C-alpha positions, -999 to +999 in steps of 0.1 A: -134-188-150-135-161-124-103-158-103-106-155-066-095-124-048-063-121-029-066-103+005-040-084+024-050-077+060-029-050+075-023-042+112-023-005+106-005+009+136+021-020+135+029-011+099+030+026+106+056+021+133+077-001+110+084+029+088+106+055+105+091+085+085+055+074+093+064+068+129+078+103+131+046+117+116+025+096+140+043+113+169+028+146+158-004+135+140-018+100+141-043+110+114-015+122+092+003+089+095-029+069+088-035+089+057+001+084+045-002+046+051-036+045+033-021+064+003+009+040+002-014+009+003-037+024-023-008+027-047+004-008-038-030-023-043-031-008-078+003-025-085-004-058-068-029-086-068-043-077-034-076-064-020-064-044+009-080-042+044-063-019+069-073-025+105-067+002+132-070-005+169-098+016+185-104-008+214-096+018+240-121+043+227-148+044+253-182+037+236-165+031+203-188+012+179-162+006+153-164+015+116-157+003+081-151+028+053-135+028+019-107+050+008-098+047-029-109+010-030-090+002+002-112-009+031-104+008+064-116-007+097-115+009+131-122-017+157-149-013+183-144-009+220-127-039+236-117-053+202-081-053+192-068-051+156-053-085+161-086-100+171-104-084+141-077-097+117-078-132+132-116-133+127-114-119+092-087-144+082-107-173+096-139-161+079-122-156+045-105-190+047-138-207+055-154-190+025-134-214+003-104-191-001-072-211-003-042-204+020-024-184-007-053-160-011-050-144+024-019-126+037-016-107+070+009-079+075+021-076+111+053-078+130+037-091+161+053-126+165+024-141+184-001-128+159+019-143+131+017-177+147-021-174+152-026-163+116-008-194+103-033-214+123-062-195+107-051-206+072-034-173+061+001-164+050+020-138+069+044-110+061+063-087+085+056-050+085+092-044+073+089-069+045+056-053+034+074-020+031+101-036+010+074-051-013+057-016-016+090+000-024+099-027-049+065-024-067+070+014-070+105+009-084+092-017-109+065+008-120+091+035-125+113+012-145+085+001-168+076+038-173+112+047-182+114+017-206+081+025-223+086+063-226+102+072-260+132+095-259+126+126-278+155+146-292+155+183-283+117+188-279+122+226-279+136+226-314+108+203-325+083+230-317+100+257-338+098+264-374+128+252-394+143+287-400+142+297-363+156+263-353+184+266-378+193+301-365+193+289-328+214+259-338+239+281-355+241+304-324+245+273-302+276+262-321+290+298-325+284+301-362 
């Protein structure tokens, strides 16, 4: 039986500004902050059950036609002129829920309280931008811990590369013999 996908719809700028270091980058370079967010969500996607869709407001870009691209299997959406990220996310959540996806298959990351209420009505779960960052940090920590637990400890790898005679001489020098 094929399992259904879990979707994480992310209000990009909202999540950027929930992380102080990304907010600081955004003050100098919005592109830099977007790339950092995309990288973090790419890693998170690899560690989680989600298919990630990041939505950035471009509604104030005159003549903006919007775009959808992929970055390391994460879908990135720039809205078209006069379309907010909130509106795009609402429509996407509605569409995904109507395609037979159950409520637990769609999660929206935003700290916009009104948007969170609307999303619940669209049949999706919600997570605040701050809580999303906590989940991302937790997933990274769990990965590090698994790596540490599964990496065998080697005793003195330098000496393991030496022939026995040279290793014995160095060991004697080390202990002042």
